[in-house]
C-alpha positions, 0 to 999 in steps of 0.5 A: 570917305566912309560915313560912320556912326558919329563917335567921339574922337579916340584917345590916340586920334586926339593925341595925334591932333594935339601933337600936330597942332603943337608941333607942325602948325603953319599959323599960330594956333589959338587956344580954342582950336587946341582945346577942340581936339578933346570934344571932336566927333568923327563923322567919316573915315577915309577908306584907303586905310590911311587913318584919315578922319572927317569931323565936318564936311570939307568945304572949298574955303577950308585951309591947311592949318598943319603940314608936318611929318610923322613917324610910325612905330617902324620909323617910316616917315609919313605926311600929316595934314590938318584942315580947318574951316574958315569959321575956326573949326577943325575939319579933317586930319589927313595921314599921307601914307600910301601903304595904308597900314592903318597906323597913327604916327607916334611923333609929329614935327614940322618939315623944317624941324624934321630935316635933321631927324 
């Protein structure tokens, strides 16, 4: 993780979080969680080149809220995860992309919905 000057989430990062919460949640997502994406602040970024972000420190009690598959513009499939703190705050979206292109997915679905795509 690389600590960055606290900054507002970008429009493309916000779209990623909203798309993932809508299309690949593991649990029902409350309206409060859905609207958090518009006001998140990025505190840290992953250094591997995967576009992973951290909105707050990850704690051992955080749970996986989203587990889906995303597609990059070159049609490559990547994993998309979002962690949530037990207090109901989004913690970190993780982009599982071992090539580390630095690209965000343009489409995200649950793994079951992605099976036919």
